N, C-alpha and C positions, 0 to 999 in steps of 0.2 A: 504494500500500500504506500502511496506517495502523497505527501501534503505540499501545498503551496502557501507561502506566507510572505506578505509584503508586496510591493509593486513590481518586483522583478526588473528585468532589463529589456529594452527594446532598441533594436538596431535597424537601420535602413541602408541599402546599397543601391544607388542609382543604376539603371540598366545599361548605361554607357560603359564601354570597356575600361577596365582599370580604375573604376570609380572608388574613391576613398570611403570605407565604411563609416557610418555615423551612429553614435550612441546618443539617444535623446536624453539630455541632462535633466537631473532633478525630477525623474519620472514620478508622477503621483499615482496614477492608476491606468490600467489597460483592460479593455474588454474585447472579447471575440464572440461573435454570434454566428453559429451555423444554422441555417434555416432552409426549409424546402417547402415548395407548394405540394399539396396532396390532392390526388385525383381519386374520386370515389365512384365505384360502380354500385348503383342502387337498383333495387327492385321495388316491390310494393310495400316492403316492411320499413320500419323506422330506421334501422341501422344499415350501413352499407354492407354489401356482399364481399367487397374487396377494396383495399386501399393501397395505392401505389404512389411512390414519390415522383414528382415532376421536376421542374427546374430547381436548382439549388443556389444558395448564396452564402458567402462567408464575408462578413463585414467586421470591422474593428474600430475602436475608438481609443485614443491615447491622450492623456493630459500630462504636460511636462512644464516645469517652471523655467527652464533655462533656454533663452532664445539663442539660436546659432544660425548665422547667415547661410552657411553651407547647407545645413540641414533643411532650412526653409526652401532654399533654391533647388536642391537635389531631389527632395521628396515631394515638393508641392508646385513651385512656380516654374522650374526649368527655364528660367530667363537668363539674361546677361548679367553676370555678377562682376563687380570691380572692387578693388581694395579701396577703402575710404569710408567716411561717415558723413551723413547729413545731420548736423547738430543744431540745437536750439539755444539761443540766449534769451533768458526770461528776466524781465525787470532789470535790464542793464541800465545803470544810472548814467545820465548825461546832463551836463549843464549847457544851456544854449549860449553860445558865444559868437558874436557877430552873425547871429541868426542861423547858425549851423551846429550840428553835432556829427562827428565822424565816429561810427561805432568801432569797438575794439577789434572786431574781425572783418573789417571793411575789405581786406585783401581777398577774402574768399566769400564775400556776401552772396546770398542766394535769394531770399524771399523776405519781404517785410511782413511782420505779424502785428503791427499796431504800436501806438504811442499813447501814454497817459501822462497827466501831470503828476509829479511826485508828491506834491503837497495835498492834492485833493483826490487823486485817483480818477479824475474825469478824463475821458478819452478825447484825443484830438482827431480832427477829420482829415483824411488824406485827400489831396488834390494833385492835379498834374503839375502845376507850377504856380508861382506867385502866391504863396499862402497868405491868408489874412490871419489875424489873431485867432488862436484856437485851431489852426490848421497846420498841416505840414506836407511836404513833398519829399521824395527820396529818389536818389539816383541808383543805377545798377552797381555803383562802386561803394555803396553803403554810406553815403553822405546824406544826412537828413537836414532839410532846410525849413526854417520857421519864419514867422513874421518878426520884425524887430521889436514889436511890442512884447514878445516872449523872451527877449534877452535876459540873461541871468537866472531864468527859471530852471528848476530841475525837472527833468522828464525821465520816464522809465520806458525803455524800448525793448520790444520783443522782435526777434528775427531768426531766420535760418541762415546757417553758413556751412561751408564744406571743410572737411579735413581729409587729407590724403592718406592717412594711416589709421590703424586702430580698429578696423571692422570691415564690413561688407555692405556694398550698396547694390541692390537688385533692381534692375530696370524692369518695370511691369509693363509688358507689351500687350498687344491685342491679337493673339494668335487665332488662326482659323479654327472653327469648331472641328473636333476630331483629334486635335493635338492633345496627346495624353502622356504626360510624364509617368514612367513606371519605375518601380524599385522592388528589390527583394526585401521582405520584412522578416526579422528574426526576433522572437521573444524567448527569453530564458529566465527561469526562476529556480532558485536553489534554497533548500531548507533541509536540515538534518543530514547533510552530506549527499543528498539526492537532487538531481536536476531534471526539470521538465522543460522541454523545448518545442516550440512551434516555428517551423521554417516555412514561409510562404514565398514561392518562387517568383511571383509577379503580382504586384499590388499597384493600385493607383488611388490617390487621395481625392475625395469629393468635397471636402470642407476643411477650412482652417479658421478657427475662431480665436480672436484676441480680445479679451475683455479685462478692463481694469476696475478696481474697487477701492474706495477710500479705506485706509487702515488695513490693507490686505495685499497679498502678492498677486500679480497677474499670472494666471495659469492658462497658457495657450492650449487649445484642444484641436486635434486633427482626427477626422474620420477617413477611413480608407476601406477599400474592397479588394479582395483577392480574386485572381483569375488563373486559369491554367496557362502554363508557359507553352513554348513552341513544341515541346515534346508531349503535351497533354497532361502534364503533371501539375497538381495544385501545390504540393509541398510535402512536408514530413511532420508528423506529430509524434514526438518522442516522450514517453512517460516512464518514469522510474517506478516499476511495480514493487 
């Protein structure tokens, strides 16, 4: 008899040749559902005379706390990935001097996310150019321009900027329908010196959910489904009896 305790370990390997295996970090729980449609032969009595399996399905769901760019891209998006990060500056303090503020990360500025007055928290209105009092404009080089009436006032600026190291940036494209990233899925759980393993030769993910919560950790969730590989094999279920 074999027992399973804890969340176990879940690995994914993209179908491309020589892909690096990925272990989903801080795994919270995994579930697998084997299901079949049933076809019934009935006569005039209440219960069927015979019942046979029809089509089958093997679906899975995994929750994991650790975000990994390679895992997301290899197992779900299959997009273009590059080294770097898109970062956010939140409530960066600036003092309007000669009607301008140059943000700290102006050299790699990406997207304006708004400006508020530091003293009151009231938002300023963005305009294309020539801002009036309570308005601002911003250049692609991260220079914010204000009205001279706002000189010496403190402002809080939110924006996005790029970093060339430290992570992964995945370009989310608009692939044609039918484009289906596939991967091998391997689940392993050990307890009492015994190991149970489910190896699924070919899987594809149907859903990736990212939800945050106040005073709690974000736990991404991925749904996937297994299918037979080119040899007609679904995989291997190994149980330590």
